[in-house]
C-alpha positions as CSV (number, residue, x, y, z in Angstrom):
1,M,150.9,163.7,62.9
2,V,148.0,161.1,63.1
3,A,145.2,161.9,65.5
4,S,143.8,158.3,65.6
5,K,145.4,156.1,68.3
6,T,145.1,153.1,66.1
7,Q,147.2,154.6,63.4
8,S,150.2,155.5,65.6
9,K,153.6,154.3,64.4
10,L,153.9,151.9,67.3
11,F,150.5,150.4,66.8
12,V,151.0,149.9,63.0
13,K,154.3,148.1,63.7
14,F,152.6,146.0,66.3
15,M,149.9,145.0,63.8
16,K,152.4,144.2,61.1
17,G,154.3,141.9,63.6
18,C,151.0,140.2,64.5
19,E,150.2,139.6,60.8
20,K,153.7,138.3,60.2
21,R,153.5,135.8,63.1
22,M,149.9,134.7,62.8
23,G,149.1,135.3,59.1
24,R,146.4,137.4,57.5
25,L,143.9,134.6,56.7
26,V,141.0,134.9,59.1
27,K,138.1,132.4,59.0
28,Q,135.3,133.4,61.3
29,D,131.9,131.8,61.7
30,L,132.5,128.9,59.4
31,G,130.1,126.0,59.6
32,I,131.2,122.5,59.9
33,S,131.6,120.4,56.7
34,L,129.4,117.6,55.7
35,E,132.2,115.1,56.4
36,M,132.5,116.5,59.9
37,L,128.8,116.3,60.5
38,N,128.7,112.7,59.2
39,A,131.6,111.8,61.5
40,S,129.9,113.3,64.5
41,V,126.6,111.4,63.7
42,A,128.6,108.2,63.3
43,I,130.1,108.6,66.8
44,Y,126.6,109.1,68.2
45,E,125.3,106.0,66.4
46,M,128.1,103.9,67.8
47,E,127.3,105.1,71.3
48,L,123.6,104.5,70.8
49,A,124.3,100.9,69.7
50,E,126.0,100.1,73.0
51,E,123.7,98.2,75.4
52,S,125.3,99.7,78.5
53,V,124.1,103.3,77.6
54,S,121.3,104.5,79.8
55,Q,118.0,105.7,78.3
56,E,118.6,109.2,79.6
57,R,122.0,109.3,77.8
58,K,120.4,107.9,74.6
59,R,117.8,110.7,74.7
60,F,120.5,113.3,75.1
61,I,122.5,111.9,72.2
62,I,119.4,111.9,70.0
63,V,118.6,115.5,70.9
64,C,122.2,116.6,70.2
65,A,122.4,114.8,66.9
66,A,119.0,116.1,65.8
67,S,120.1,119.6,66.8
68,F,123.3,119.5,64.9
69,I,121.6,118.2,61.8
70,M,118.7,120.7,61.9
71,L,121.0,123.7,62.6
72,W,123.4,122.6,59.8
73,V,120.6,122.4,57.3
74,W,119.1,125.6,58.5
75,A,122.4,127.3,58.1
76,L,122.6,126.1,54.5
77,R,119.2,127.5,53.7
78,R,119.4,130.8,55.6
79,G,123.1,131.4,56.1
80,E,122.5,131.7,59.8
81,I,121.1,129.6,62.6
82,F,118.0,130.4,64.5
83,M,118.2,131.5,68.1
84,V,116.0,129.7,70.6
85,E,115.9,129.0,74.3
86,A,117.2,125.5,74.9
87,S,114.1,124.4,76.9
88,D,111.9,125.6,74.1
89,F,114.0,123.7,71.6
90,V,113.6,120.5,73.5
91,K,109.8,120.9,73.7
C-alpha cells in the first residue's frame, strides 16, 4: 500500500486522464517572440499617428511600448525580468 496521497490508485488514474485530455506538453513562463513584439509596437505606432489621440494617451502608449521593449531585451540578457514598483519605473 502507498502512504502518499498523491500516489493513490484513484489519483494516478485521474492524472492519466488529465494528460490524455490536455496533453503532456507544458510551456510556462515563455517570453513573447520578436514577431509578437514587433506587431505590438506596430499597433502602438498606428495609434500614436492618429491626430485624435490625447497627449495623456500618447504618453501612456510610449511608456507601455518602452516597457515591453526594455523588459524583452532584459529577459534576453538575464533570462528574467527585473521587479520594480510601477511608480519607480515611470520615474
